[in-house]
N, C-alpha and C positions, 0 to 999 in steps of 0.2 A: 479548427478545434479551439474549444473555449478554454480559458486559462483560470488558475486558481492563485490568487495572491496569499502566499503563505507568510503568516506573521506580519502583515501590514506591508507587504510589498519586499520583504527579505528576498524571496524567491517568487518569481513569476513563472509557475509551472502548469504545463499542460494538465487538464482534468483527468486524462488518462494517461497512465505511465505504463511503460513496458518494463514488465518484471523479468529479470534476466537469469532467473535460477536454472532453468533447464538449457540455456545455451551452450552448456559445457559439453554437450552430446553432439553438438553442430559442427559442420566444418566451418573453416574461416569465411569462405565464399558464400554459404547459406546464411551465416550470422550477419555478414556483410549486407545481404538481401533483406533480412529481417529488419535490421537496423535503420537501412536508408528507407525502408516502406514506413517505418515509424515516424521518421523525420518528415518524409513526404505528406504524410497525414496529420502533421501537425504536432507529434509527440516531441516534447524536447526533454522529457524526465525519464531517466533510466534507474531502475532499482536493483541493487546488488547486496550481497552478503559475503563476509569472509568465507563462510562455510559452503557457498553454492559451489556445488561440484569440486569441494575440496580445495577452492581458490581457482580451479580452472575456467570458471564462467567469466571471471574478471579478465583472465589472460586471452580468452576467445574474443571477448568484446573489445579488447585493446587492440588486437590484430585486426579486427574486423573495421573499427575505426579508422585505423591507419590504411587499410585496403581502399577504403571508401574517400580517403583523403578529407574526412571531416574535420572542421576546425573545434577545437576544444571550447572555445567559447560559445559554440551552439549547441551544447550539451549540458545538462543539469544531472550531475551523477550522485547518486545516493548509495552508500554501502552501510552494512552493518556490522557490528561485534559483539562479542560476550558469550557465544555458544561455544564451549569446547566439549570434546569427547566425554560424555557421562558428566557434566556439571556447567555450571554458568560462572563467568568470571568477569567481574566490573573492576577489576584492581587496575591501579594507574599503569602498572607495568604491561598488562595485557592490552589495555586500550591503546597504548602507544605503540607498542609493537605490531599491533593488529594493522593499525592505520598505516605504519610505515610499509607493512607487506602488502596492503591493498594499492597503496600508491604506485609500488613497484609492478604490480600485476597489472593494472590499469594504465600503466604508463602514463601518469600524469603528475603534476605538481601539487595539485590540490583536490579536495572531495568538497562538493558544494553542501551535502547534507550527511551527518554520521548521525546513526541511530543506534542504541543501545539494544541488542537483540534479545528479548526476554528477559523478565526481572530476575536479579540475582539477590536472594533473601541475605546474603552474606555482605552486601554492598556497603562499603564505607563511602558516603557521599562526599566527604573531604577530599578522597582520592580521585573520585570522578570529577570534581570541580578543578582540581590541579591538572589533571590530565587535559580537560577541555580547555583551561586557559593556556597551557603550553601549545596545544593544537592550533588554537585561534591566532595566538601571538606569532608562531612560526609560519603562519599562512597556509598551513596543511589542510586545515578544515575550517570552513565558513559558516556553517551553521549546524545546530545540533537538535536530536530529538530522541524518541524512544519507540519501543515496540512492544505491545501487548501489556501495557501498564494501566493501572487503574488510577484514579485522581490522586489518592494519599501517597502512592508511590512517585507520582510525579510531584506532588507537594513537597515531599521529602528532598527529592534532588533539587527542586527549584530554590529550597530555602539555603542551599549552599552554592549553587551555580551563579557565576556572573553573566551567564547566557540563558535567552529565553529558549525554552522547548518549543519548537515550532510544529513538530508533527508526532503522531501517535500512530504506528501501523496496527490494525486490529481486523480479525476476522469478520467478515460481513458479507453476506449474500442473502438473496430472497428466502432462502430456507435456514439461514444463520442470523436470527434477527434479535438476540438476546437484549442487545443495548436499546432496541426500540420497543420491544414487548413490555417490559416492566413500567415503561411510561404510560401505557395505555391501561394498565391494570392495577392503578394505585389503590392502596388500602383494601385489598381483596384477597380472601384466603385461598387463593388458587396458585399453581406452579408458576404461569406466566408473570405473576407479580412480584415474585422473588428478584429482588436487585442483587444481581451477581458480580456486576462490575463497579460499583460504587457511582452509579449514573454517569460513566465516562462519557457518555454522548452529550449530555448537558454541560458536564465541566469543560470539555473540549470547545463547546460553543462559546463559553463564557470566557475562557481564556485565550480565545483565538489560536487554538492549536489545530492543525489540519489532521483530520482523520483519513488515513489511507486504507483503503479496504482491500484485504488480501483473500485470495480464493474466492472471487466473486462468481463463480459457477459451481463450488462445490457445496455439497451438503454434509452434515456431520463433521466429524474431525478427519478429512481426507478419506472419506467413504466413497466419494465419487461424484460425477456431474449430474445435476438434476435436470439439466435440459435433455429432451428426448428420452428421459428415463421413465419407464412404466410405473416406478413407484409414485410418481407425482402426476398422474393423468389430468386432474383439473387445473393445475398450475401450468403445465405445458400447453392445455388447451387455450387457456387465457393469453399465455404469452404469444403463441401462434397466431390467435386472432388479432392481437396488436401488431405483430410484426408484419402480418399481411395488410392490415390497414395503413400502416405507416411506410410500407415498402422497404422494410429491412429484415435483417434476420434475427432468430431469437436470442442469439448472443447480444445483439444492440439492445434489445428490450431489456434484458438482465441487467446490463450495465447502465442504460438510462434510468432503471428504477432506483439504482444507487445515487446517480447523479441528480436525481430529482430533489433529494432531501436539501433542504435550506442550510444545513451544516457545511455545504460545499465539500463533500467528501471526494477525495481523490481515489480513482479505481486502479489498483494494479492489476494489468493484464499480463498473463504469464505465457501466452500462447507462444509457440515457436513456428507457426505457420503464417506466412506473410499475407495469404487471401483472407484468413480469419481475422487477423489483425485488422486489416481493411474494413471488413464487416464490423467488427467491435467499435472501431472509431466513428462509425455512423452514429452511435449513441449521442455524441457531442452535439449534432444537429438536430435532434429531436427532444422533445420534453413531454413527458407524460402529464396528462391533467391530474389534478388532486383525485378525482374519481378514479382514473385508470390506475394511479398507484395504490389505492386502498383495494381495488378490484384484485391486482395482483397479490397483494398482503394476504387477503382472505383467501384467494385460491391455493396459497401455500399451506392452508390448513390453520391459519391464525383467526381466532374469534373476536370480534371486537365486543367489549362489555355493554 
């Protein structure tokens, strides 16, 4: 498994992460098998959020880690806070309370990376800065980042923070390429030329912020999986051709397409199937050529200008 140096070595993370959103429905034993499979495949980075399973995902994870007798130092644990029922909350009180609750559920003394989950338009960045300072000085959180934020939202926070934003978790898949499309269609009066995210891809590359791709197999906004889907015949034909040529599954090709980008994007794989996780991890062993990457992009229905 190749690694990604987040923020110039602050965190040395596997380029594929195990997303733990759905492990709340797993037994401790099955979760332990999944986590051990991840470690065996070279994954050291595990993505959580306080809302996943209503907090149960973090609890299942901690019990599974204990069951496997895994050392804490062998894990990089990321969790998120800020989403509450019906609203977003980046208040100092909520951030501090959320972290304390996650620490209890995860049965750990510290969190490696804390992300702010979805933007809160009522954010008072001075409060966020105070919360981050307290979390860092107390040793409860070692690194900080955001999720689903545009460049100016990150600039606003960074103006007040004493810590660097090291990650931004964003939706990205072969069929969700908004952050890429506008870069091809500059100064054109067509829909793909519209910059909807403030050029977040280029911004993160300039600022050395690791983009973490969530829902790498989904199309639309949780509409479904594009792999083996009749709605995407040309795309699946091209992916299957590459998978056969390289001796991997279509899941590996879908992830390899993301990993091929020089922005060094980390992919969050949310599968709960240990066998499929092994297949996905093979993406780290292959590299698509420039031509292959563009062939996949065009097969998804994208036109180059």
